[in-house]
C-alpha angles and dihedrals in degrees: 000000000000090000090061088073087071095067103017111030108204142080095251091061091045092051092048089052090050090050093050091047089051090053094046093049090045090052093048093048093046105116096203129064111252111218117212092257089059099048092090091053092046091051093046091051092049093047090052090048092050091048089059090050090050093049091055091047090049090052091049092049090049089054089051090050090053089050091048090050090052091050090048091053090049092050091047092050091046093046093048089053093048093047091052092050100039134037096195108139094209092055090050089052092049091051092049091050092050090051091048092050093052091046092051092048091051092051091050091052090049091051091050090050093048091051091052091047089052091054090056 
């Protein structure tokens, strides 16, 4: 799925690639021959299985978002204290960069979560 970012930058494309890879691997590893009449059942079972995988991944990402939010709050509190006590321009820039980094990481997590929710 990571290689999909080369041609289609975005989490939705990456998630679609991951789903197709899951289906292909499932079909290859299937020990019984699936006759054409059973293909729909096979696909429905694999879609349900993948949905469970996505739901767990979404829960994990939401936990990461909570952690990032907590870190962002800690950075903001720390930065406010530093800015009150110190007028150093370099320190202000460092604090702003740290806040930006946490904010960007949180947005990326939200995009990953949204792409997985879209697949469901």
